[in-house]
KEKE-3310 file (N, C-alpha, C; in steps of 0.2 Angstrom, whole numbers, plus 5000, padded with zeros to 4 digits):
npx = (3894:3907:3906:3913:3926:3924:3930:3926:3929:3920:3908:3896:3887:3879:3885:3893:3886:3875:3882:3887:3874:3871:3882:3879:3867:3871:3877:3890:3903:3905:3915:3915:3922:3921:3919:3914:3903:3890:3890:3890:3878:3869:3872:3867:3854:3850:3855:3851:3852:3862:3872:3882:3889:3904:3910:3922:3933:3939:3947:3952:3960:3970:3986:3989:3977:3975:3984:3980:3967:3969:3976:3966:3957:3965:3964:3952:3948:3954:3958:3957:3947:3943:3945:3937:3941:3934:3930:3931:3935:3929:3934:3931:3941:3958:3965:3976:3984:3988:4001:4006:4002:3992:3975:3965:3974:3980:3969:3962:3972:3985:3980:3972:3982:3991:3983:3979:3992:3995:3987:3991:3996:3984:3977:3986:3983:3971:3964:3963:3966:3959:3959:3949:3947:3940:3940:3941:3934:3943:3957:3965:3970:3980:3996:4008:4015:4017:4023:4028:4020:4007:4007:4008:3999:4000:3989:3971:3959:3942:3937:3943:3956:3966:3958:3957:3970:3973:3966:3972:3985:3981:3978:3990:3998:3992:3993:4007:4009:4002:4011:4022:4017:4014:4003:3992:3978:3974:3961:3955:3942:3932:3917:3908:3898:3890:3876:3878:3881:3893:3895:3885:3890:3900:3912:3909:3910:3900:3893:3892:3882:3868:3869:3872:3860:3852:3858:3868:3871:3862:3866:3865:3867:3881:3886:3884:3893:3905:3904:3903:3915:3923:3919:3915:3920:3926:3934:3948:3961:3976:3980:3971:3963:3947:3934:3918:3915:3925:3942:3955:3970:3983:3994:4005:4016:4021:4036:4050:4057:4047:4038:4045:4046:4032:4029:4036)
npy = (4368:4379:4393:4392:4397:4391:4383:4378:4368:4363:4365:4370:4361:4345:4333:4342:4353:4349:4347:4360:4366:4360:4365:4379:4379:4378:4390:4393:4402:4403:4399:4398:4391:4394:4392:4402:4416:4411:4398:4403:4410:4399:4393:4402:4402:4390:4391:4404:4422:4424:4432:4424:4418:4419:4421:4415:4415:4403:4392:4377:4369:4376:4382:4396:4401:4396:4401:4415:4415:4411:4422:4431:4426:4428:4441:4444:4435:4432:4420:4402:4389:4376:4367:4360:4349:4346:4346:4338:4328:4315:4307:4303:4299:4300:4315:4329:4341:4359:4358:4346:4335:4320:4324:4321:4318:4331:4339:4332:4328:4336:4349:4351:4349:4360:4371:4370:4371:4384:4391:4389:4399:4405:4395:4392:4401:4397:4388:4374:4368:4360:4349:4342:4329:4323:4307:4291:4274:4259:4263:4258:4246:4248:4244:4250:4264:4273:4285:4292:4285:4288:4301:4302:4291:4276:4269:4271:4268:4269:4275:4265:4266:4279:4288:4282:4282:4295:4299:4291:4297:4310:4308:4303:4315:4324:4318:4319:4333:4335:4328:4337:4348:4352:4356:4355:4345:4332:4323:4310:4305:4292:4294:4284:4277:4288:4296:4308:4321:4319:4305:4301:4304:4303:4298:4286:4269:4260:4248:4250:4260:4256:4250:4261:4268:4261:4257:4267:4280:4294:4312:4319:4309:4306:4318:4319:4309:4315:4326:4320:4313:4324:4331:4322:4316:4303:4302:4308:4307:4310:4312:4302:4289:4286:4275:4268:4273:4268:4268:4265:4257:4264:4257:4263:4276:4293:4298:4310:4311:4306:4316:4327:4323:4323:4336:4342)
npz = (5084:5081:5070:5054:5042:5026:5012:4996:4981:4967:4973:4968:4962:4961:4972:4979:4979:4988:4999:5002:5005:5017:5025:5024:5031:5044:5047:5043:5035:5018:5004:4987:4973:4957:4939:4930:4927:4924:4931:4944:4944:4942:4954:4963:4961:4966:4979:4984:4987:4997:5010:5015:5006:4997:4981:4970:4955:4944:4932:4936:4929:4925:4929:4931:4934:4946:4954:4953:4958:4971:4976:4975:4985:4996:4998:5002:5012:5029:5035:5033:5038:5034:5019:5006:4994:4981:4967:4951:4937:4925:4912:4894:4885:4880:4885:4886:4897:4897:4902:4898:4904:4907:4907:4918:4928:4930:4934:4944:4953:4953:4953:4966:4975:4972:4973:4987:4993:4989:4997:5010:5019:5024:5029:5040:5049:5055:5069:5070:5056:5042:5028:5016:5005:4990:4986:4979:4976:4982:4983:4993:4989:4980:4976:4971:4962:4946:4941:4928:4919:4923:4920:4906:4899:4890:4885:4886:4898:4902:4918:4927:4924:4920:4928:4941:4944:4944:4956:4966:4965:4969:4983:4988:4986:4994:5006:5007:5008:5020:5029:5029:5035:5051:5058:5050:5045:5035:5027:5017:5007:5001:4994:4990:4977:4967:4961:4949:4938:4932:4934:4925:4913:4898:4902:4909:4909:4897:4902:4915:4917:4918:4930:4938:4938:4945:4957:4962:4975:4981:4978:4990:5000:4997:5000:5014:5018:5016:5025:5037:5038:5039:5051:5061:5077:5077:5067:5069:5065:5055:5038:5033:5024:5020:5017:5014:5026:5035:5041:5029:5026:5017:5005:4998:4997:4993:4987:4988:4976:4967:4969:4963:4950:4946:4947:4937)
capx = (3900:3908:3905:3920:3927:3925:3931:3924:3929:3915:3903:3890:3883:3879:3886:3896:3880:3872:3887:3886:3868:3872:3886:3876:3862:3874:3879:3897:3905:3907:3918:3914:3926:3917:3923:3912:3897:3885:3890:3888:3871:3866:3872:3863:3847:3849:3856:3849:3857:3864:3879:3886:3894:3909:3912:3929:3932:3945:3947:3957:3965:3976:3989:3989:3971:3975:3988:3976:3961:3972:3978:3959:3955:3969:3962:3945:3948:3960:3959:3953:3947:3942:3945:3934:3944:3928:3930:3935:3933:3929:3934:3930:3946:3964:3967:3982:3983:3993:4008:4008:4000:3985:3971:3962:3979:3981:3963:3960:3977:3989:3976:3970:3988:3994:3978:3980:3998:3995:3982:3993:3996:3977:3976:3990:3980:3966:3966:3963:3965:3957:3958:3945:3948:3935:3943:3936:3935:3948:3964:3970:3972:3985:4003:4013:4013:4021:4022:4028:4014:4002:4007:4007:3997:4001:3983:3966:3953:3938:3936:3948:3963:3969:3954:3959:3977:3973:3963:3977:3990:3979:3978:3997:4000:3989:3996:4013:4008:4001:4017:4026:4014:4012:3997:3987:3975:3971:3957:3953:3936:3928:3910:3904:3896:3885:3872:3880:3882:3899:3894:3880:3893:3903:3917:3907:3909:3893:3891:3890:3877:3862:3870:3872:3853:3849:3862:3872:3868:3860:3871:3864:3871:3888:3888:3884:3899:3911:3903:3904:3922:3926:3917:3914:3926:3929:3939:3952:3968:3979:3982:3967:3959:3941:3930:3913:3914:3930:3948:3958:3977:3986:4000:4010:4017:4024:4043:4052:4059:4041:4035:4048:4044:4025:4028:4040)
capy = (4369:4386:4395:4392:4399:4385:4384:4372:4367:4359:4366:4373:4357:4338:4331:4348:4358:4347:4349:4368:4367:4358:4370:4385:4378:4378:4396:4394:4407:4398:4402:4393:4392:4392:4393:4408:4419:4406:4394:4407:4411:4393:4391:4407:4400:4384:4393:4410:4427:4425:4435:4419:4415:4423:4417:4416:4412:4400:4386:4374:4365:4381:4384:4403:4403:4394:4407:4421:4415:4411:4429:4434:4424:4431:4448:4444:4431:4432:4413:4397:4383:4370:4367:4353:4349:4341:4346:4333:4326:4308:4309:4298:4297:4303:4322:4332:4348:4363:4356:4340:4329:4317:4329:4319:4319:4338:4342:4328:4327:4342:4355:4352:4350:4366:4375:4370:4374:4392:4394:4387:4405:4407:4389:4392:4406:4394:4385:4367:4368:4354:4348:4336:4328:4318:4302:4286:4267:4254:4265:4255:4240:4249:4243:4254:4269:4274:4292:4293:4282:4292:4308:4300:4284:4273:4267:4274:4264:4273:4274:4260:4268:4286:4291:4279:4284:4302:4300:4289:4302:4316:4306:4303:4321:4328:4316:4322:4339:4334:4326:4342:4353:4348:4358:4353:4339:4330:4317:4308:4302:4289:4295:4279:4278:4293:4299:4315:4322:4316:4298:4300:4306:4299:4294:4280:4263:4258:4242:4253:4265:4253:4249:4267:4271:4256:4256:4273:4284:4301:4317:4321:4304:4307:4324:4317:4305:4320:4330:4316:4312:4331:4334:4317:4315:4297:4303:4313:4306:4314:4308:4296:4287:4283:4272:4265:4275:4266:4270:4260:4258:4264:4253:4266:4283:4297:4300:4316:4310:4305:4323:4331:4320:4325:4343:4345)
capz = (5081:5080:5063:5051:5035:5023:5005:4992:4974:4965:4978:4965:4959:4963:4979:4982:4981:4994:5005:5003:5008:5024:5028:5025:5036:5051:5048:5041:5029:5012:4998:4981:4967:4951:4933:4927:4930:4923:4936:4949:4943:4943:4961:4967:4960:4971:4986:4986:4987:5004:5011:5018:5001:4993:4974:4967:4949:4941:4929:4940:4925:4923:4935:4932:4937:4953:4957:4953:4963:4978:4978:4976:4991:5001:4998:5005:5019:5033:5037:5031:5043:5030:5012:5003:4987:4978:4960:4948:4930:4923:4905:4890:4881:4883:4884:4890:4900:4894:4905:4895:4909:4907:4910:4924:4933:4931:4937:4950:4958:4954:4955:4973:4979:4971:4976:4994:4994:4988:5003:5017:5024:5027:5034:5046:5054:5058:5075:5068:5049:5039:5021:5015:4998:4987:4983:4976:4979:4981:4983:4998:4986:4975:4979:4968:4957:4941:4939:4921:4915:4925:4917:4899:4898:4883:4883:4890:4900:4906:4925:4930:4922:4922:4933:4947:4945:4947:4963:4970:4966:4974:4990:4990:4986:5000:5012:5008:5011:5027:5032:5029:5039:5057:5061:5045:5045:5029:5026:5010:5008:4996:4996:4987:4970:4968:4955:4948:4930:4930:4933:4920:4907:4893:4905:4912:4904:4895:4906:4922:4917:4921:4937:4941:4938:4950:4964:4965:4980:4979:4980:4997:5003:4996:5004:5021:5019:5016:5031:5043:5038:5041:5058:5066:5081:5077:5062:5071:5063:5050:5032:5033:5018:5023:5012:5017:5033:5039:5039:5026:5026:5011:5004:4995:4999:4988:4988:4986:4969:4963:4969:4958:4943:4945:4946:4932)
cpx = (3901:3908:3913:3920:3929:3925:3929:3926:3923:3909:3896:3885:3883:3880:3889:3891:3876:3876:3887:3880:3868:3876:3883:3870:3865:3878:3886:3897:3908:3910:3918:3918:3922:3921:3921:3905:3891:3884:3888:3881:3867:3866:3868:3856:3845:3850:3854:3854:3859:3871:3884:3891:3898:3910:3918:3929:3939:3943:3953:3961:3971:3979:3990:3983:3971:3979:3984:3971:3964:3974:3971:3957:3958:3967:3956:3945:3954:3962:3955:3953:3947:3942:3942:3936:3939:3928:3934:3932:3934:3929:3933:3935:3953:3965:3973:3981:3988:4000:4010:4006:3993:3980:3967:3968:3980:3975:3962:3965:3982:3986:3975:3977:3991:3990:3979:3986:3998:3991:3985:3994:3990:3975:3980:3987:3974:3968:3967:3962:3964:3956:3954:3945:3943:3939:3939:3938:3941:3955:3968:3973:3978:3992:4009:4011:4019:4020:4022:4022:4008:4001:4006:4006:3998:3994:3978:3961:3949:3937:3941:3955:3965:3965:3956:3966:3978:3971:3968:3983:3988:3980:3985:4000:3998:3992:4003:4013:4007:4007:4022:4024:4011:4005:3991:3985:3972:3967:3955:3947:3933:3921:3905:3902:3890:3882:3874:3880:3888:3899:3889:3884:3896:3909:3916:3907:3902:3890:3889:3884:3870:3863:3870:3865:3850:3852:3866:3867:3866:3866:3871:3868:3878:3890:3889:3890:3905:3910:3905:3912:3926:3925:3915:3920:3929:3934:3944:3959:3970:3981:3977:3964:3953:3936:3925:3913:3920:3937:3952:3966:3980:3993:4006:4010:4021:4031:4045:4054:4052:4037:4038:4046:4037:4025:4033:4036)
cpy = (4377:4387:4395:4395:4393:4386:4378:4373:4362:4359:4369:4368:4350:4337:4338:4353:4355:4348:4356:4369:4366:4363:4376:4385:4379:4385:4398:4399:4402:4402:4396:4395:4389:4395:4400:4410:4415:4401:4397:4408:4405:4391:4396:4405:4394:4387:4400:4415:4429:4428:4430:4416:4420:4418:4420:4412:4409:4394:4382:4369:4370:4383:4392:4405:4401:4399:4413:4421:4414:4418:4432:4432:4427:4438:4449:4441:4432:4425:4409:4391:4377:4371:4360:4354:4343:4341:4341:4331:4318:4309:4302:4295:4301:4311:4324:4339:4352:4362:4349:4334:4326:4322:4328:4320:4326:4341:4339:4328:4334:4348:4356:4353:4357:4372:4376:4373:4381:4395:4392:4393:4406:4401:4389:4397:4403:4390:4377:4366:4361:4354:4341:4335:4322:4313:4297:4279:4263:4256:4261:4248:4241:4248:4246:4259:4270:4281:4294:4291:4285:4298:4307:4293:4282:4270:4270:4269:4269:4270:4271:4262:4274:4289:4289:4281:4291:4303:4297:4294:4308:4314:4306:4310:4325:4325:4318:4329:4339:4333:4332:4348:4351:4350:4357:4346:4337:4323:4316:4304:4299:4290:4289:4281:4282:4295:4306:4315:4319:4308:4296:4302:4301:4295:4288:4275:4262:4253:4245:4257:4262:4252:4256:4269:4267:4257:4262:4277:4291:4306:4319:4315:4304:4313:4323:4313:4310:4324:4326:4314:4319:4332:4328:4316:4308:4297:4309:4313:4311:4309:4302:4295:4283:4281:4267:4267:4272:4268:4264:4262:4258:4260:4257:4273:4287:4299:4307:4316:4310:4312:4327:4329:4323:4332:4346:4348)
cpz = (5079:5072:5060:5044:5031:5015:5001:4985:4972:4970:4975:4962:4962:4970:4982:4983:4987:5000:5007:5006:5015:5028:5029:5031:5043:5052:5046:5035:5024:5006:4992:4975:4961:4945:4930:4930:4929:4929:4943:4949:4945:4951:4965:4966:4965:4978:4989:4987:4994:5005:5014:5013:4998:4987:4972:4960:4947:4937:4932:4936:4923:4929:4936:4935:4945:4957:4958:4958:4970:4980:4979:4983:4997:5003:5002:5012:5023:5036:5034:5036:5039:5023:5010:4996:4984:4971:4957:4941:4929:4916:4901:4886:4884:4880:4888:4892:4896:4897:4903:4899:4906:4910:4917:4930:4935:4935:4944:4955:4959:4956:4962:4977:4978:4974:4984:4996:4994:4994:5010:5021:5027:5031:5040:5051:5057:5064:5073:5060:5046:5032:5020:5007:4996:4983:4979:4979:4977:4981:4988:4995:4981:4979:4976:4964:4952:4938:4932:4917:4917:4921:4909:4898:4891:4881:4888:4891:4904:4913:4929:4929:4924:4928:4940:4949:4947:4954:4968:4971:4970:4981:4992:4990:4992:5006:5013:5010:5018:5031:5033:5033:5045:5059:5056:5046:5039:5030:5019:5010:5001:4998:4994:4980:4970:4961:4954:4940:4928:4929:4928:4913:4903:4896:4908:4907:4903:4900:4913:4922:4920:4928:4941:4942:4944:4957:4967:4970:4977:4981:4987:5001:5003:5000:5011:5023:5020:5023:5037:5044:5041:5049:5063:5070:5080:5071:5063:5069:5057:5044:5031:5026:5021:5017:5016:5025:5038:5036:5035:5025:5019:5010:5001:4998:4993:4990:4986:4978:4965:4963:4964:4951:4941:4943:4941:4926)
residu = (MET:LYS:ASN:LYS:ASN:ILE:LEU:LEU:THR:GLY:GLY:HIS:SER:GLY:MET:GLY:LEU:GLU:LEU:THR:LYS:MET:LEU:LEU:SER:GLU:GLY:HIS:LYS:ILE:GLY:LEU:ILE:VAL:ARG:ASN:GLU:LYS:ARG:LYS:LYS:ASP:ALA:ARG:GLU:GLU:LEU:GLY:ASN:THR:PRO:GLN:ILE:ASP:PHE:PHE:PHE:ALA:ASP:LEU:SER:LYS:ARG:GLU:ASP:ILE:GLU:ARG:VAL:SER:ASP:ASP:ILE:LYS:THR:VAL:TRP:THR:LYS:ILE:ASP:VAL:ILE:PHE:ASN:ASN:ALA:GLY:VAL:LEU:LEU:ASP:LYS:LEU:TYR:PHE:SER:ASP:TYR:GLY:ASN:GLU:LEU:GLN:LEU:GLU:ILE:ASN:ALA:LEU:SER:PRO:TYR:LEU:PHE:THR:LYS:GLU:LEU:LEU:PRO:LEU:LEU:GLU:LYS:ALA:GLN:ASN:PRO:LEU:ILE:VAL:ASN:THR:ALA:THR:THR:GLY:LEU:GLN:ASN:LYS:LYS:SER:ILE:ASP:ILE:PRO:SER:PHE:LYS:LYS:PRO:LYS:LYS:PHE:THR:LYS:LEU:THR:GLY:ALA:TYR:ILE:ASP:SER:LYS:LEU:THR:MET:VAL:LEU:LEU:MET:ASN:TYR:LEU:ASN:SER:LYS:ASN:GLU:ASN:LEU:ARG:VAL:ILE:ASN:VAL:ASP:PRO:GLY:ALA:ILE:LYS:THR:LYS:MET:THR:ALA:GLY:ASP:GLY:MET:PRO:ILE:TRP:LEU:LYS:PRO:ILE:ARG:ASN:LEU:LEU:PHE:LYS:SER:PRO:LYS:GLU:GLY:ALA:GLN:GLN:LEU:TYR:GLU:ALA:ALA:PHE:ASP:SER:LYS:HIS:SER:GLY:LYS:GLY:LEU:TYR:ILE:SER:LYS:GLY:LYS:VAL:LYS:LYS:MET:GLN:VAL:VAL:LEU:SER:GLU:ASN:GLU:LEU:ASP:VAL:LEU:LEU:LYS)
# end
């Protein structure tokens, strides 16, 4: 495989870190989006002081940071071949972003969409630009969406509520972006249940934690799922949702009106 310029969010820890290691071993140029110098230091301790990595700083819950870091990337890189939108949160209760949206929706859905959109000029300079988004399980079973309630839920349910809604919205947003950009290819990947800090945190329902310890896969296995979805020729389509290694058909799409409501 020819060496590529690959950008990752959430590439400094857990599943993203394992994916970064895989990509570095193949000689790719890597850009890691991290929140602060401490996370850069932690990543350096894991990955070494290699010139293959460029670090960029942003809090992806803040739109001004998305705009700024996108400008920073444009000053350093001349093109982007692949973006892995892997960063995400799983929260324990209802929080809101600075823009009035449920916080998981802001970080897991709106952030990767706005980030990718800002970087379209660099993606368009690549021969076959690819976006790989970390999704979650069961999104093919969703038959409808309710954007106003996604933005401001009336009640909060761990994992199966706003989190699932945010991941569904992310897939629909990214597929919408794909439909408007002919040369771009988007793949949405459910890597399965993975043992990460996120799934060990307070956002996980208590009843699931013993199951996590016994049955969830390692971060390396999750990274392999993301890697194969990106680079295995059997996944050559656009706007795919891949779960358990197979393409699943989504039952809903995002309309222009729903996009407008989301971005208000």
